[in-house]
DRENDRENSE-932592 format. One record per residue (C-alpha): chain; residue number from 1; residue in three letters; z negated, x, y. Coordinates in nm, 2 decimals, decimal comma. Each point is the difference from the previous one (the first is absolute). Example, Ala and Ser with C-alpha at 12.3 -4.5 7.8 and 13.67 -1.06 7.14 Angstrom:
<rs>
> A | 1 | ALA | -0,78 | 1,23 | -0,45
> A | 2 | SER | 0,07 | 0,14 | 0,34
</rs>
This chain:
<rs>
> A | 1 | MET | -2,41 | 1,95 | -0,19
> A | 2 | SER | 0,14 | -0,35 | 0,02
> A | 3 | SER | 0,33 | 0,01 | 0,19
> A | 4 | GLN | 0,24 | -0,14 | -0,26
> A | 5 | PHE | 0,08 | -0,32 | 0,21
> A | 6 | LEU | 0,02 | 0,17 | 0,34
> A | 7 | SER | 0,34 | 0,02 | 0,18
> A | 8 | PRO | 0,13 | 0,34 | 0,10
> A | 9 | CYS | -0,15 | -0,01 | 0,34
> A | 10 | PHE | -0,35 | 0,02 | -0,15
> A | 11 | SER | -0,13 | 0,31 | -0,18
> A | 12 | TYR | -0,32 | 0,19 | -0,07
> A | 13 | LYS | -0,03 | 0,34 | 0,17
> A | 14 | LYS | -0,31 | 0,20 | -0,08
> A | 15 | SER | -0,16 | -0,31 | -0,14
> A | 16 | ASN | 0,06 | -0,20 | 0,32
> A | 17 | LEU | 0,23 | -0,30 | 0,02
> A | 18 | TYR | 0,29 | 0,06 | 0,25
> A | 19 | ILE | 0,24 | -0,24 | 0,16
> A | 20 | GLU | 0,31 | 0,20 | 0,09
> A | 21 | ASN | -0,15 | 0,31 | 0,16
> A | 22 | LEU | -0,33 | -0,16 | 0,11
> A | 23 | SER | -0,33 | -0,02 | -0,18
> A | 24 | VAL | -0,10 | -0,36 | -0,05
> A | 25 | ASN | -0,36 | 0,10 | 0,03
> A | 26 | GLU | 0,07 | 0,13 | 0,36
> A | 27 | VAL | 0,13 | -0,34 | 0,09
> A | 28 | ALA | -0,30 | -0,17 | -0,16
> A | 29 | GLU | -0,24 | 0,21 | 0,20
> A | 30 | THR | 0,17 | -0,11 | 0,32
> A | 31 | VAL | 0,09 | -0,37 | -0,06
> A | 32 | LYS | -0,26 | -0,26 | -0,09
> A | 33 | THR | 0,04 | -0,12 | -0,36
> A | 34 | PRO | 0,15 | -0,21 | -0,14
> A | 35 | PHE | 0,35 | 0,06 | 0,13
> A | 36 | TYR | 0,36 | 0,00 | -0,12
> A | 37 | LEU | 0,18 | 0,33 | -0,01
> A | 38 | TYR | 0,38 | 0,02 | -0,02
> A | 39 | SER | 0,25 | 0,28 | -0,06
> A | 40 | ALA | 0,31 | 0,00 | 0,23
> A | 41 | ALA | 0,18 | 0,24 | -0,23
> A | 42 | GLN | -0,05 | -0,22 | -0,31
> A | 43 | ILE | 0,13 | -0,31 | 0,19
> A | 44 | LYS | 0,31 | 0,19 | 0,11
> A | 45 | ALA | 0,05 | 0,14 | -0,35
> A | 46 | ASN | -0,02 | -0,35 | -0,16
> A | 47 | ILE | 0,26 | -0,13 | 0,24
> A | 48 | ALA | 0,22 | 0,30 | -0,07
> A | 49 | HIS | -0,03 | -0,05 | -0,37
> A | 50 | LEU | 0,11 | -0,36 | 0,02
> A | 51 | GLN | 0,29 | 0,07 | 0,24
> A | 52 | SER | 0,12 | 0,28 | -0,22
> A | 53 | ALA | 0,01 | -0,22 | -0,31
> A | 54 | LEU | 0,18 | -0,27 | 0,19
> A | 55 | SER | 0,25 | 0,23 | 0,18
> A | 56 | ASP | 0,09 | 0,15 | -0,34
> A | 57 | VAL | 0,16 | -0,33 | -0,09
> A | 58 | LEU | 0,06 | -0,18 | 0,33
> A | 59 | PRO | 0,17 | 0,08 | 0,33
> A | 60 | ASP | -0,26 | 0,05 | 0,27
> A | 61 | ASP | 0,15 | -0,28 | 0,22
> A | 62 | HIS | -0,02 | -0,25 | -0,29
> A | 63 | TYR | -0,38 | -0,04 | 0,00
> A | 64 | THR | -0,31 | -0,01 | 0,22
> A | 65 | VAL | -0,35 | 0,08 | -0,10
> A | 66 | CYS | -0,24 | -0,24 | 0,17
> A | 67 | TYR | -0,36 | 0,11 | -0,05
> A | 68 | ALA | -0,23 | -0,29 | -0,12
> A | 69 | CYS | -0,26 | 0,06 | 0,27
> A | 70 | LYS | -0,26 | -0,24 | -0,15
> A | 71 | ALA | -0,09 | 0,30 | -0,22
> A | 72 | LEU | -0,12 | 0,20 | 0,30
> A | 73 | ASN | 0,09 | -0,11 | 0,35
> A | 74 | ASN | -0,17 | 0,25 | 0,22
> A | 75 | VAL | 0,24 | 0,06 | 0,29
> A | 76 | ALA | -0,02 | 0,38 | -0,03
> A | 77 | ILE | 0,09 | -0,02 | -0,37
> A | 78 | MET | 0,28 | -0,25 | 0,07
> A | 79 | ARG | 0,14 | 0,23 | 0,27
> A | 80 | LEU | 0,00 | 0,29 | -0,24
> A | 81 | ILE | 0,18 | -0,21 | -0,26
> A | 82 | GLY | 0,25 | -0,12 | 0,27
> A | 83 | GLN | 0,08 | 0,35 | 0,09
> A | 84 | GLN | 0,12 | 0,05 | -0,36
> A | 85 | GLY | 0,27 | -0,26 | 0,06
> A | 86 | CYS | -0,18 | -0,30 | -0,14
> A | 87 | GLY | -0,01 | -0,35 | 0,14
> A | 88 | ALA | -0,28 | -0,25 | -0,07
> A | 89 | ASP | -0,07 | -0,30 | -0,23
> A | 90 | ILE | -0,24 | -0,22 | 0,19
> A | 91 | VAL | -0,20 | -0,31 | -0,10
> A | 92 | SER | -0,15 | -0,10 | 0,33
> A | 93 | SER | 0,05 | 0,00 | 0,38
> A | 94 | GLY | -0,28 | 0,26 | 0,02
> A | 95 | GLU | 0,19 | 0,23 | -0,23
> A | 96 | LEU | 0,31 | -0,05 | 0,22
> A | 97 | THR | -0,20 | 0,11 | 0,30
> A | 98 | ARG | -0,13 | 0,30 | -0,19
> A | 99 | ALA | 0,36 | 0,09 | -0,11
> A | 100 | SER | 0,11 | -0,02 | 0,36
> A | 101 | GLN | -0,29 | 0,21 | 0,12
> A | 102 | ALA | 0,10 | 0,26 | -0,26
> A | 103 | GLY | 0,35 | 0,02 | 0,14
> A | 104 | ILE | 0,18 | -0,15 | -0,30
> A | 105 | ALA | 0,34 | -0,14 | 0,09
> A | 106 | HIS | 0,00 | -0,38 | -0,01
> A | 107 | ASP | 0,33 | -0,02 | -0,18
> A | 108 | LYS | -0,17 | 0,18 | -0,29
> A | 109 | ILE | -0,28 | -0,26 | -0,03
> A | 110 | VAL | -0,01 | -0,28 | -0,26
> A | 111 | PHE | -0,25 | -0,28 | 0,01
> A | 112 | SER | -0,14 | -0,12 | -0,34
> A | 113 | GLY | -0,27 | -0,24 | -0,10
> A | 114 | VAL | -0,04 | -0,37 | -0,09
> A | 115 | GLY | -0,19 | -0,12 | 0,31
> A | 116 | LYS | 0,17 | 0,10 | 0,32
> A | 117 | SER | -0,11 | -0,20 | 0,30
> A | 118 | ARG | 0,22 | -0,13 | 0,28
> A | 119 | GLU | -0,15 | 0,26 | 0,23
> A | 120 | GLU | 0,07 | 0,28 | -0,25
> A | 121 | ILE | 0,36 | -0,11 | -0,05
> A | 122 | ALA | 0,06 | -0,01 | 0,38
> A | 123 | HIS | -0,15 | 0,35 | 0,03
> A | 124 | ALA | 0,23 | 0,13 | -0,27
> A | 125 | LEU | 0,31 | -0,16 | 0,15
> A | 126 | GLN | -0,08 | 0,11 | 0,35
> A | 127 | ALA | -0,05 | 0,36 | -0,13
> A | 128 | GLY | 0,34 | -0,01 | -0,17
> A | 129 | ILE | -0,11 | 0,10 | -0,35
> A | 130 | ARG | 0,26 | 0,05 | -0,28
> A | 131 | GLN | -0,10 | -0,31 | -0,20
> A | 132 | ILE | -0,25 | -0,26 | -0,10
> A | 133 | ASN | -0,05 | -0,04 | -0,37
> A | 134 | VAL | -0,02 | -0,38 | -0,07
> A | 135 | GLU | -0,24 | -0,13 | -0,26
> A | 136 | SER | 0,04 | -0,38 | 0,02
> A | 137 | GLY | 0,22 | -0,28 | 0,14
> A | 138 | ALA | -0,27 | -0,10 | 0,24
> A | 139 | GLU | -0,01 | 0,35 | 0,14
> A | 140 | LEU | 0,37 | 0,01 | 0,04
> A | 141 | LYS | -0,01 | -0,32 | 0,21
> A | 142 | LEU | -0,27 | 0,15 | 0,22
> A | 143 | ILE | 0,20 | 0,32 | 0,05
> A | 144 | GLU | 0,30 | -0,21 | 0,10
> A | 145 | SER | -0,21 | -0,20 | 0,24
> A | 146 | VAL | -0,14 | 0,31 | 0,17
> A | 147 | ALA | 0,34 | 0,16 | 0,02
> A | 148 | GLN | 0,15 | -0,31 | 0,15
> A | 149 | GLU | -0,27 | 0,00 | 0,27
> A | 150 | MET | 0,08 | 0,36 | 0,07
> A | 151 | ALA | 0,38 | -0,07 | 0,00
> A | 152 | MET | 0,07 | 0,25 | -0,27
> A | 153 | ALA | 0,09 | 0,03 | -0,37
> A | 154 | ALA | -0,27 | 0,14 | -0,23
> A | 155 | PRO | 0,10 | 0,25 | -0,26
> A | 156 | VAL | -0,15 | -0,12 | -0,33
> A | 157 | VAL | -0,02 | 0,13 | -0,36
> A | 158 | PHE | -0,11 | -0,22 | -0,29
> A | 159 | ARG | -0,27 | 0,13 | -0,23
> A | 160 | LEU | 0,10 | -0,06 | -0,37
> A | 161 | ASN | -0,28 | -0,05 | -0,25
> A | 162 | PRO | 0,16 | 0,14 | -0,32
> A | 163 | ASP | -0,28 | -0,11 | -0,23
> A | 164 | VAL | -0,07 | 0,36 | -0,12
> A | 165 | LYS | -0,35 | 0,10 | -0,10
> A | 166 | ALA | -0,09 | 0,33 | 0,17
> A | 167 | GLY | -0,30 | 0,17 | 0,16
> A | 168 | ALA | -0,31 | 0,18 | -0,12
> A | 169 | HIS | -0,23 | -0,30 | 0,06
> A | 170 | GLU | 0,06 | -0,37 | 0,01
> A | 171 | LYS | -0,10 | -0,01 | 0,37
> A | 172 | ILE | 0,28 | 0,24 | 0,10
> A | 173 | SER | 0,27 | -0,16 | -0,21
> A | 174 | THR | 0,23 | -0,19 | 0,24
> A | 175 | GLY | 0,33 | -0,07 | -0,19
> A | 176 | GLN | -0,09 | -0,28 | -0,24
> A | 177 | LYS | 0,07 | -0,37 | 0,04
> A | 178 | GLU | -0,38 | -0,08 | 0,02
> A | 179 | ASN | -0,04 | 0,24 | 0,30
> A | 180 | LYS | 0,01 | -0,12 | 0,35
> A | 181 | PHE | 0,28 | 0,23 | 0,10
> A | 182 | GLY | 0,38 | -0,05 | 0,01
> A | 183 | LEU | 0,24 | -0,28 | -0,08
> A | 184 | GLU | 0,19 | -0,11 | -0,31
> A | 185 | ALA | 0,37 | 0,07 | -0,01
> A | 186 | LYS | 0,10 | -0,36 | 0,04
> A | 187 | ALA | -0,21 | -0,04 | 0,31
> A | 188 | ILE | 0,15 | 0,31 | 0,15
> A | 189 | LYS | 0,35 | -0,13 | -0,06
> A | 190 | ASP | -0,08 | -0,32 | 0,19
> A | 191 | LEU | -0,18 | 0,18 | 0,28
> A | 192 | TYR | 0,28 | 0,26 | 0,04
> A | 193 | ARG | 0,25 | -0,27 | 0,05
> A | 194 | TYR | -0,22 | -0,17 | 0,25
> A | 195 | ALA | -0,05 | 0,33 | 0,19
> A | 196 | GLU | 0,37 | 0,07 | 0,01
> A | 197 | ASP | 0,06 | -0,35 | 0,15
> A | 198 | SER | -0,27 | 0,06 | 0,27
> A | 199 | SER | 0,09 | 0,16 | 0,34
> A | 200 | HIS | -0,35 | 0,14 | 0,02
> A | 201 | LEU | -0,02 | 0,18 | -0,33
> A | 202 | THR | 0,19 | 0,30 | -0,14
> A | 203 | PRO | -0,05 | 0,04 | -0,37
> A | 204 | ARG | 0,04 | 0,36 | -0,10
> A | 205 | GLY | -0,09 | 0,01 | -0,37
> A | 206 | ILE | -0,30 | 0,00 | -0,24
> A | 207 | SER | -0,32 | 0,19 | -0,06
> A | 208 | LEU | -0,25 | 0,04 | -0,28
> A | 209 | HIS | -0,33 | 0,17 | -0,08
> A | 210 | ILE | -0,14 | -0,03 | -0,35
> A | 211 | GLY | -0,34 | 0,17 | 0,03
> A | 212 | SER | -0,19 | 0,31 | 0,07
> A | 213 | GLN | -0,12 | 0,32 | -0,17
> A | 214 | LEU | 0,30 | 0,00 | -0,24
> A | 215 | ILE | 0,01 | 0,31 | -0,22
> A | 216 | ASP | 0,24 | -0,13 | -0,26
> A | 217 | MET | 0,35 | -0,05 | 0,16
> A | 218 | SER | 0,11 | -0,26 | -0,25
> A | 219 | PRO | -0,10 | -0,30 | 0,21
> A | 220 | PHE | 0,23 | 0,13 | 0,28
> A | 221 | ASP | 0,28 | 0,02 | -0,26
> A | 222 | THR | -0,05 | -0,37 | -0,08
> A | 223 | ALA | -0,05 | -0,12 | 0,35
> A | 224 | TYR | 0,29 | 0,19 | 0,16
> A | 225 | LYS | 0,24 | -0,13 | -0,26
> A | 226 | ILE | -0,11 | -0,35 | 0,08
> A | 227 | ALA | 0,04 | 0,07 | 0,37
> A | 228 | ALA | 0,34 | 0,15 | -0,04
> A | 229 | ASP | 0,12 | -0,30 | -0,21
> A | 230 | PHE | -0,13 | -0,23 | 0,27
> A | 231 | VAL | 0,19 | 0,18 | 0,28
> A | 232 | THR | 0,31 | -0,05 | -0,21
> A | 233 | GLU | -0,07 | -0,37 | -0,02
> A | 234 | LEU | -0,05 | -0,02 | 0,38
> A | 235 | ARG | 0,34 | 0,17 | 0,05
> A | 236 | SER | 0,16 | -0,24 | -0,25
> A | 237 | ALA | -0,14 | -0,29 | 0,21
> A | 238 | GLY | 0,18 | 0,14 | 0,31
> A | 239 | HIS | -0,29 | 0,19 | 0,16
> A | 240 | SER | 0,02 | 0,35 | 0,14
> A | 241 | PRO | -0,34 | 0,18 | -0,03
> A | 242 | ASP | -0,01 | 0,35 | 0,15
> A | 243 | THR | -0,37 | 0,09 | -0,08
> A | 244 | ILE | -0,22 | 0,02 | -0,30
> A | 245 | ASP | -0,37 | 0,08 | 0,05
> A | 246 | LEU | -0,13 | 0,15 | -0,32
> A | 247 | GLY | -0,37 | 0,00 | 0,09
> A | 248 | GLY | -0,24 | 0,27 | -0,11
> A | 249 | GLY | -0,26 | 0,03 | -0,27
> A | 250 | ILE | 0,03 | 0,36 | -0,13
> A | 251 | GLY | -0,35 | 0,12 | -0,10
> A | 252 | ILE | -0,20 | 0,31 | 0,02
> A | 253 | ILE | -0,22 | 0,18 | -0,25
> A | 254 | TYR | -0,36 | -0,12 | 0,01
> A | 255 | ASP | -0,11 | 0,07 | -0,35
> A | 256 | GLN | 0,19 | 0,10 | -0,32
> A | 257 | GLU | 0,33 | -0,17 | 0,10
> A | 258 | ASP | 0,33 | 0,18 | -0,03
> A | 259 | LYS | 0,15 | 0,10 | 0,33
> A | 260 | PRO | 0,27 | -0,25 | 0,12
> A | 261 | ASP | 0,35 | 0,14 | -0,05
> A | 262 | LEU | 0,18 | -0,04 | 0,33
> A | 263 | SER | 0,33 | 0,12 | -0,15
> A | 264 | THR | -0,02 | -0,27 | -0,26
> A | 265 | TYR | -0,07 | -0,25 | 0,28
> A | 266 | ALA | 0,29 | 0,12 | 0,20
> A | 267 | ALA | 0,23 | -0,02 | -0,30
> A | 268 | LEU | -0,09 | -0,37 | -0,05
> A | 269 | VAL | 0,09 | -0,06 | 0,36
> A | 270 | ALA | 0,33 | 0,18 | -0,05
> A | 271 | LYS | 0,06 | -0,20 | -0,32
> A | 272 | HIS | -0,07 | -0,35 | 0,12
> A | 273 | ILE | 0,00 | -0,01 | 0,38
> A | 274 | ALA | 0,22 | 0,27 | 0,15
> A | 275 | PRO | 0,33 | -0,15 | -0,14
> A | 276 | LEU | -0,06 | -0,31 | 0,20
> A | 277 | GLY | 0,08 | 0,19 | 0,32
> A | 278 | LEU | -0,30 | -0,14 | 0,19
> A | 279 | HIS | -0,23 | 0,18 | 0,24
> A | 280 | MET | -0,32 | 0,07 | -0,20
> A | 281 | ILE | -0,35 | -0,01 | 0,13
> A | 282 | PHE | -0,30 | 0,16 | -0,18
> A | 283 | GLU | -0,36 | -0,09 | 0,09
> A | 284 | PRO | -0,23 | 0,28 | -0,14
> A | 285 | GLY | -0,36 | -0,01 | 0,11
> A | 286 | ARG | -0,25 | 0,13 | -0,25
> A | 287 | MET | 0,23 | 0,28 | -0,13
> A | 288 | ILE | 0,03 | 0,14 | 0,36
> A | 289 | VAL | -0,37 | 0,01 | 0,09
> A | 290 | GLY | -0,21 | -0,07 | -0,31
> A | 291 | ASP | -0,05 | 0,35 | -0,13
> A | 292 | ALA | -0,01 | 0,15 | 0,35
> A | 293 | GLY | -0,34 | -0,15 | 0,07
> A | 294 | LEU | -0,37 | 0,06 | -0,09
> A | 295 | LEU | -0,31 | -0,20 | 0,09
> A | 296 | ILE | -0,27 | 0,26 | 0,07
> A | 297 | SER | -0,36 | -0,11 | -0,05
> A | 298 | LYS | -0,34 | 0,15 | -0,01
> A | 299 | VAL | -0,25 | -0,04 | -0,28
> A | 300 | MET | -0,30 | -0,19 | 0,14
> A | 301 | TYR | -0,22 | -0,02 | -0,31
> A | 302 | ILE | 0,00 | 0,08 | -0,37
> A | 303 | LYS | -0,17 | -0,28 | -0,19
> A | 304 | GLU | -0,12 | 0,06 | -0,35
> A | 305 | THR | -0,08 | -0,28 | -0,24
> A | 306 | ASP | -0,06 | -0,01 | -0,37
> A | 307 | HIS | 0,36 | -0,11 | -0,06
> A | 308 | LYS | 0,20 | 0,14 | 0,29
> A | 309 | SER | 0,03 | 0,27 | 0,26
> A | 310 | PHE | 0,13 | -0,15 | 0,33
> A | 311 | LEU | 0,16 | 0,19 | 0,28
> A | 312 | ILE | -0,05 | -0,21 | 0,31
> A | 313 | LEU | 0,26 | 0,08 | 0,27
> A | 314 | ASP | 0,02 | -0,08 | 0,37
> A | 315 | ALA | 0,34 | -0,16 | -0,07
> A | 316 | GLY | 0,01 | -0,36 | -0,12
> A | 317 | MET | 0,24 | -0,26 | -0,12
> A | 318 | ASN | 0,06 | -0,10 | 0,36
> A | 319 | ASP | 0,16 | 0,34 | 0,05
> A | 320 | LEU | 0,20 | 0,00 | -0,33
> A | 321 | LEU | 0,04 | -0,35 | -0,15
> A | 322 | ARG | 0,25 | 0,08 | -0,28
> A | 323 | PRO | -0,25 | 0,07 | -0,27
> A | 324 | ALA | -0,19 | -0,32 | 0,07
> A | 325 | LEU | 0,31 | -0,21 | 0,05
> A | 326 | TYR | 0,23 | 0,13 | -0,27
> A | 327 | ASP | -0,23 | 0,20 | -0,23
> A | 328 | SER | 0,20 | 0,30 | 0,12
> A | 329 | PHE | -0,08 | 0,35 | -0,11
> A | 330 | HIS | -0,01 | 0,28 | 0,25
> A | 331 | PRO | -0,10 | 0,35 | -0,13
> A | 332 | ILE | -0,30 | 0,13 | 0,19
> A | 333 | ILE | -0,05 | 0,37 | 0,04
> A | 334 | ALA | -0,25 | 0,24 | 0,16
> A | 335 | LEU | 0,10 | 0,19 | 0,31
> A | 336 | GLN | -0,16 | 0,31 | -0,15
> A | 337 | THR | 0,02 | 0,09 | -0,37
> A | 338 | THR | 0,06 | 0,30 | -0,22
> A | 339 | GLU | 0,18 | 0,08 | -0,32
> A | 340 | ASN | -0,19 | -0,09 | -0,32
> A | 341 | GLU | -0,28 | -0,16 | 0,21
> A | 342 | GLU | -0,22 | -0,23 | -0,21
> A | 343 | HIS | 0,06 | -0,37 | 0,08
> A | 344 | ARG | -0,18 | -0,33 | -0,07
> A | 345 | LEU | 0,09 | -0,36 | 0,03
> A | 346 | PHE | -0,08 | -0,23 | 0,29
> A | 347 | ASP | 0,06 | -0,35 | 0,11
> A | 348 | ILE | 0,13 | 0,04 | 0,35
> A | 349 | VAL | -0,10 | -0,28 | 0,23
> A | 350 | GLY | -0,02 | -0,09 | 0,37
> A | 351 | PRO | -0,28 | -0,15 | 0,22
> A | 352 | VAL | 0,16 | -0,35 | 0,05
> A | 353 | CYS | -0,21 | -0,29 | -0,12
> A | 354 | GLU | 0,23 | -0,10 | -0,28
> A | 355 | SER | 0,00 | 0,08 | -0,38
> A | 356 | ALA | 0,38 | 0,06 | 0,04
> A | 357 | ASP | -0,06 | 0,29 | 0,23
> A | 358 | VAL | 0,09 | 0,26 | -0,27
> A | 359 | PHE | 0,26 | 0,27 | 0,03
> A | 360 | GLY | -0,02 | 0,12 | -0,36
> A | 361 | LYS | -0,21 | 0,00 | -0,31
> A | 362 | ASN | -0,08 | 0,30 | -0,22
> A | 363 | ILE | 0,17 | 0,24 | 0,24
> A | 364 | SER | -0,03 | 0,37 | -0,08
> A | 365 | LEU | -0,13 | 0,21 | 0,29
> A | 366 | PRO | -0,18 | 0,33 | 0,03
> A | 367 | ARG | -0,35 | -0,02 | -0,15
> A | 368 | ASN | -0,15 | 0,17 | 0,31
> A | 369 | ILE | 0,14 | -0,24 | 0,25
> A | 370 | THR | -0,27 | -0,11 | 0,25
> A | 371 | ALA | -0,07 | -0,23 | 0,29
> A | 372 | ASN | 0,21 | 0,10 | 0,30
> A | 373 | SER | 0,27 | 0,14 | -0,22
> A | 374 | TYR | 0,35 | -0,13 | 0,07
> A | 375 | VAL | 0,25 | -0,17 | -0,23
> A | 376 | ALA | 0,36 | -0,10 | 0,04
> A | 377 | ILE | 0,14 | -0,33 | -0,14
> A | 378 | THR | 0,36 | 0,08 | -0,07
> A | 379 | GLY | 0,32 | -0,21 | 0,02
> A | 380 | ALA | -0,15 | -0,18 | 0,30
> A | 381 | GLY | 0,29 | 0,02 | 0,24
> A | 382 | ALA | 0,14 | -0,34 | -0,08
> A | 383 | TYR | -0,19 | -0,33 | 0,05
> A | 384 | GLY | -0,32 | 0,19 | 0,09
> A | 385 | ALA | -0,03 | 0,00 | 0,38
> A | 386 | THR | 0,22 | -0,31 | 0,04
> A | 387 | MET | -0,22 | -0,21 | -0,22
> A | 388 | SER | -0,33 | 0,13 | 0,13
> A | 389 | SER | -0,25 | -0,23 | 0,18
> A | 390 | ASN | -0,33 | 0,00 | 0,18
> A | 391 | TYR | -0,17 | -0,20 | -0,28
> A | 392 | ASN | -0,38 | 0,04 | 0,02
> A | 393 | ALA | 0,05 | 0,09 | 0,37
> A | 394 | ARG | 0,11 | 0,35 | -0,10
> A | 395 | ASP | 0,22 | 0,22 | 0,20
> A | 396 | ILE | 0,37 | 0,00 | -0,07
> A | 397 | THR | 0,08 | 0,36 | -0,10
> A | 398 | ALA | 0,18 | 0,27 | 0,19
> A | 399 | GLU | 0,34 | 0,12 | -0,10
> A | 400 | VAL | 0,10 | 0,37 | 0,02
> A | 401 | LEU | 0,34 | 0,16 | -0,03
> A | 402 | VAL | 0,04 | 0,36 | -0,11
> A | 403 | SER | 0,31 | 0,21 | 0,07
> A | 404 | ASP | -0,02 | 0,36 | -0,14
> A | 405 | SER | -0,34 | 0,13 | 0,12
> A | 406 | ARG | -0,07 | -0,25 | 0,28
> A | 407 | PHE | -0,14 | -0,35 | -0,01
> A | 408 | ASP | 0,00 | -0,29 | 0,25
> A | 409 | ILE | -0,21 | -0,32 | 0,00
> A | 410 | ILE | 0,27 | -0,27 | 0,01
> A | 411 | ARG | -0,25 | -0,28 | 0,00
> A | 412 | ARG | -0,37 | 0,03 | 0,10
> A | 413 | PRO | -0,26 | -0,20 | -0,18
> A | 414 | ILE | -0,02 | -0,36 | 0,12
> A | 415 | ASN | -0,38 | -0,03 | 0,03
> A | 416 | ILE | -0,24 | -0,29 | 0,05
> A | 417 | GLU | 0,02 | 0,02 | 0,38
> A | 418 | ASP | 0,38 | -0,04 | -0,02
> A | 419 | GLN | -0,04 | -0,30 | -0,23
> A | 420 | LEU | -0,26 | -0,17 | 0,22
> A | 421 | SER | 0,22 | 0,04 | 0,30
> A | 422 | PHE | 0,23 | -0,27 | -0,14
> A | 423 | GLU | -0,28 | -0,25 | -0,05
> A | 424 | ASN | -0,16 | -0,25 | 0,24
> A | 425 | THR | -0,33 | -0,19 | -0,03
> A | 426 | PRO | 0,00 | -0,34 | 0,19
> A | 427 | GLU | -0,25 | -0,01 | 0,28
> A | 428 | TYR | -0,18 | -0,30 | -0,15
> A | 429 | LEU | -0,09 | 0,21 | -0,30
> A | 430 | ILE | -0,15 | 0,27 | 0,22
> A | 431 | SER | -0,19 | -0,23 | 0,24
> A | 432 | GLY | -0,11 | -0,26 | -0,25
</rs>
C-alpha cells in the first residue's frame, strides 16, 4: 500500500484513500475528473508548523508570514490562509485583486517580480500595500513617477541578488548573478541613496529569494549571512532600513528527500537576521499548500506494447505542467489498494498531443488496475492549478476543498463554452 509520501491528511482506511475524514473515491464519483483536491486541515497544519518554529526564536510582532500565492491563488484557499494570520506575496495586479477578494489586509501584502507595469504599480499604491520589492533602477524610476502622479511616497524594498546557488532545478534557482532577479549590492547602495533623496519614495530595506524546493538549509545560511552583512553596510552608509524580506523556498517531500527541518531554518534566521532588529517577512508558498493537494484522474485506457504498459489518464500536462516543464516527480497512487497486493510497472501518461505529456515512468501500481479506476497524483497542491491551461482546447480542471468530511467545489471546470465566450470572429470571415 503506497502511502509513504502522503501527508498526514491522507490515509488508507479499509483499502480506500481518504482525505481527512472523507473518501476520495466518494468525491471522484461526484466531481468530473480530472480535478484538484485540497485538505484544509493540512494547509492549516503547515502554517502552524512554520509559525511554531519561528515563534520559538522570534517575538511574534517581529515578523510577518506573507503567503506566496503564485503557488495556489484560488480565493477560497487564500481566504483560509489569511484566516491563519498570513498576508500575501503577490507578483501581479491580478493576484492583488485575488488577495483583496480573499480579505487579506493590504498592509500585509508585498509585491514581488521583475516586470511590474505602470498600471500594476498604481493599483498597488492605491491599495496601500506594505511594500513594492524593486528589481531594477528602471523599475524604481517608474515607481517614483507613478507615486508622483498620485501625490504620495511609495514604500520600496530592494531585492538583493546574493549570487548563491539554490533550488532543486535550474529553472527554479533565482539567487545567482546570471538569473534575472535582484540587484547587485553596489547598485542597491546607489538606488537606496536616490530613494532617500526622493520625496516620492520611502526605502524600507532589502529583500532576497534564492530559489525554490530547498531541502538542504545550507544555502539559507550562506545567503542570510550575506544579507545581514549588507544591512550592516547600509547602516554604515547612513541608511536606516526597518524591513528585511527573506523570501521563501522551503521545499516539500516529493520523492526520497529528507523532510526540511524548520527548526534548523528558524535557527539560521535567529543567528543571522534577528540581531539586526528589523521586521522580517517570510514568503512560503509550496510548503503551505504543496503536500495538501492531489490531482485526481481516471484511467481511460491501458495500452500494452511489446516494450511498455501505458496507463492513459484523463489528466494531461495542461492540468499539471511540472513533470513536463521541470522533469518533476510526483508519486502516483491508486485510490483503492490492499496490503501485499501484487503490483506491476506502468508509464503513466495523459491524452495531450505531446510526447512530454508523461506523469511518470515505471510507476508501480496494482496489477489489477483497470480502465475507469481512479488514481491520485500527489504533491500537486503547489504550481498545479495555477499553471494549468486549456491547451488542446481542454477544460481547465475543477478545484475542490475538503474540511473534515465535507467537500466544496471552489472552482468549477472552465469548459469550451466558457473559453469560446471570450472569442470573436470578424463578420467578413463569416460572410465571405
